[in-house]
N, C-alpha and C positions, 0 to 999 in steps of 0.2 A: 273428705273423700265421699261420704254419703251423698252430699249435694252433687258432686261430679257424676256419680252413678245415675242420678235422676235425669241427666241429659243424654246418657248413652242409650236409653230405651230399655235397659235391663233392670230387673228388680234387684234389690239388695239382699236377696236370699229369703228363705223362710216360706216362700210360697211354692206349693207343689202343683204340678200339672195334673189335670184330670185325664188320665190316659186310658181308662177302661170304659168303653162304650156299652150301652144297652143295645141288644140286638133288635129290640122292638120299638124303640123310640130314639129321639135325638139326645137324650141325656147321657152325660159322661160322669164317671166317678173316680175317686182317688184309688180305690182298691177293688179287687174282684169280689171281695166279701160284700162291699157296698152294693155292687151290681146284683148279687144273689139276693140280698135283702130287699132290694127295689123290685125284684121280679114279681112279688105278690101283687103289685099294682096291675100287672098284665094278666096274671093267672086268676085273680079273684079268690084265691084260696083263703079261707079263714079258719085256721086250725086251732086257734087259741080261744077257749071258752072262759068267760068271766065266772068266777066261783060264786058270785052273789046274784047274778041275773043271767038271762039267756043270751046276752050279747056276745057275739064272736068277733075276733080280730085276726088280721092277717099277720101281725107281728106280736111276739110275746111282750116286747117292751111297750106296746100300746095298752096293755092291761093296767099299767100303773098310773 
C-alpha cells in the first residue's frame, strides 16, 4: 500500500504543511509561535544578555 501511495503524488502522512507566513519575508512556518519567534530577524531586538559577557541575543534559547 505504501508503494502505491508513492504513485498517487500524495505523502503517506506525517508531514505537516507550513501554513503560517511571515508578513515581512517569504518564509512560512508550522505554527504562529514559530512566526513570532522568527520576527526578531526583522526587528533586530536583542533583549537577552549573556550573564558572562556583554553579548546580547534576540532569542533566549540562543544563550545556551
